[in-house]
FIMI-939054 format. One line per field, with one value per residue (C-alpha): x, y negated, z negated; residue number from 0. Coordinates in steps of 0.5 Angstrom, whole numbers, plus 500, padded with zeros to 3 digits. Layout:
<marpas>
c1	(X|...) $
c2	(Y|...) $
c3	(Z|...) $
seq	(NUM|...) $
</marpas>
This chain:
<marpas>
c1	(378|383|383|387|394|400|407|412|419|420|427|428|423|418|417|416|410|407|407|404|399|396|396|392|387|388|388|395|398|406|411|418|422|426|423|425|422|415|418|423|417|412|418|419|412|410|415|414|407|408|412|407|401|406|406|399|394|388|384|387|392|390|394|398|397|404|403|408|408|408|402|398|400|398|392|387|390|388|395|401|407|414|420|425|433|435|437|434|434|431|426|424|423|419|414|413|411|407|403|402|399|395|388|387|385|390|395|403|408|415|419|425|430|433|431|427|419|420|426|422|416|419|417|410|404|400|405|400|399|406|408|413|411|418|418|423|426|424|418|413|414|416|410|414|412|415|410|412|410|414|413|408|404|397|396|390|395|399|393|390|397|397|390|392|398|394|389|393|396|402|405|406|409|408|414|412|418|422|429|435|434|427|426|428|435|437|436|440|445|447|447|451|456|458|458|463|467|467|470|475|478|478|474|470|469|464|461|460|458|452|451|450|445|441|441|441|436|434|428|426|426|422|417|416|421|427|423|418|423|427|421|420|427|426|420|418|422|423|426|430|433|434|438|441|441|448|451|448|450|457|456|453|460|464|461|466|465|466|468|467|474|477|481|474|470|476|476|468|468|473|470|463|466|469|463|459|464|462|454|451|447|441|441|442|436|432|434|432|426|423|426|422|416|416|419|413|408|410|410|403|401|405) $
c2	(451|450|456|455|454|454|456|453|456|463|463|465|460|460|468|467|462|466|472|467|464|471|473|467|470|464|465|464|463|463|460|460|459|465|470|476|472|475|482|480|477|483|488|484|482|488|488|481|482|487|483|477|483|485|478|475|481|479|482|485|480|477|479|473|471|470|464|463|456|450|447|454|455|448|447|449|448|444|445|445|448|446|449|447|447|441|437|430|429|436|435|428|432|438|433|429|435|438|431|430|437|438|436|429|431|436|435|436|438|439|444|440|441|434|430|424|424|416|419|425|422|416|418|421|417|419|418|417|425|427|429|433|440|443|450|453|459|465|461|467|468|461|457|450|446|439|434|426|422|417|410|411|416|415|416|421|426|426|428|433|437|437|440|445|448|448|452|457|458|454|449|442|436|429|425|417|415|419|421|425|432|431|433|440|440|434|437|443|439|435|442|445|439|440|448|447|442|447|453|449|446|453|451|458|463|463|469|466|459|463|467|461|458|465|466|459|454|458|462|456|451|457|456|449|445|440|435|439|444|438|435|442|442|437|434|431|427|421|425|429|423|420|426|428|422|419|426|427|420|422|429|424|420|426|430|432|431|436|434|440|439|445|448|447|451|456|457|457|462|467|467|468|474|477|476|480|485|491|489|488|482|486|489|483|480|485|485|478|478|484|480|474|477|479|473|469|474|472|465|465|468|463) $
c3	(108|114|118|125|124|129|127|132|131|129|125|118|115|121|120|113|114|119|113|108|113|115|108|106|111|116|124|126|133|133|138|139|146|145|149|143|138|138|138|132|128|129|126|120|119|115|110|109|108|103|099|099|097|091|089|091|092|097|103|109|112|119|125|128|136|140|145|151|151|145|148|148|141|138|143|138|131|125|122|125|121|125|124|129|128|123|129|129|136|137|131|135|141|139|134|140|144|139|138|145|146|139|138|135|128|127|122|123|118|119|114|115|109|109|115|114|116|119|123|126|127|131|138|136|139|133|127|122|122|121|114|111|109|106|103|098|101|101|104|104|096|093|091|092|098|098|101|103|109|113|114|119|116|113|106|107|111|105|101|106|106|099|099|104|101|094|098|100|093|093|088|092|090|093|093|093|097|102|100|103|101|098|091|089|094|090|083|086|089|082|079|084|084|077|078|084|079|074|078|082|076|073|067|068|073|078|075|068|071|075|068|064|068|069|061|059|062|068|064|060|066|070|065|063|067|064|061|057|055|052|049|045|043|038|035|042|047|043|037|042|045|038|036|043|047|046|047|054|056|054|058|064|064|063|069|075|082|088|095|100|103|106|100|096|101|101|094|093|099|096|089|091|095|089|085|090|091|095|095|102|103|105|098|095|098|097|089|089|093|088|082|084|085|077|075|079|076|069|071|073|067|062) $
seq	(0|1|2|3|4|5|6|7|8|9|10|11|12|13|14|15|16|17|18|19|20|21|22|23|24|25|26|27|28|29|30|31|32|33|34|35|36|37|38|39|40|41|42|43|44|45|46|47|48|49|50|51|52|53|54|55|56|57|58|59|60|61|62|63|64|65|66|67|68|69|70|71|72|73|74|75|76|77|78|79|80|81|82|83|84|85|86|87|88|89|90|91|92|93|94|95|96|97|98|99|100|101|102|103|104|105|106|107|108|109|110|111|112|113|114|115|116|117|118|119|120|121|122|123|124|125|126|127|128|129|130|131|132|133|134|135|136|137|138|139|140|141|142|143|144|145|146|147|148|149|150|151|152|153|154|155|156|157|158|159|160|161|162|163|164|165|166|167|168|169|170|171|172|173|174|175|176|177|178|179|180|181|182|183|184|185|186|187|188|189|190|191|192|193|194|195|196|197|198|199|200|201|202|203|204|205|206|207|208|209|210|211|212|213|214|215|216|217|218|219|220|221|222|223|224|225|226|227|228|229|230|231|232|233|234|235|236|237|238|239|240|241|242|243|244|245|246|247|248|249|250|251|252|253|254|255|256|257|258|259|260|261|262|263|264|265|266|267|268|269|270|271|272|273|274|275|276|277|278|279|280|281|282|283|284|285|286|287|288|289|290|291|292|293|294|295|296|297|298|299|300|301) $
</marpas>
């Protein structure tokens, strides 16, 4: 199994990758151009590792090393996990710099949320080893990692990335072609568009739209996904589509649209703040992560 991993960029995602890799027993070297990043990461790492240990108990985690230059960070890496801000010009420059400094056989994975690998790898001398390795937030807990190659990525690099993420306990999915937003974000965008439409049009409150998902399809989809859940809602998918296909087509035709213009954004922001009430974000985040551990335990045992 690969043991030498470099994490480039220590924002919210990068720090959580450090925790995940250290918890998996890998030799981790981390780098960020912000001189205060190492201190912040060291301060947050114990709580992140405790959350990982609660979900996936294992041996004592490794301790990351913090490099002072990008070349130092990636110079001995077998895997590089890049986490630069989501700006294409910056991504292209950082990936080209990683490509120039990393060993010839190192795999380079980007955590980009929506950018295309083909665009990001454009300035690399060895684009065949550049892939997407996009985690789901919070990256140290959530199993999903989306993997896809660009036009110049070698198929074996995609296969290698999938095998690596599986080896550290993730649940990777491979896209057969590039799409803006990849896979999960597109599914989320479709649901959120309808959710915003329902709230802004006055069909239901924001709290009840969220509650409908939490206590309706959410738990079943967590366990089996949408297709298998619907298969079980009848005597197989053929029976489900025979019974409910016309109804769903009518719903597809009636789904609303949502334009995130200034009035819509203001309405959604105000409704969200009202739903949160006096609860602070740190408390909400802690409750979410603690709840995720319980849910993921149940999901793993299903």
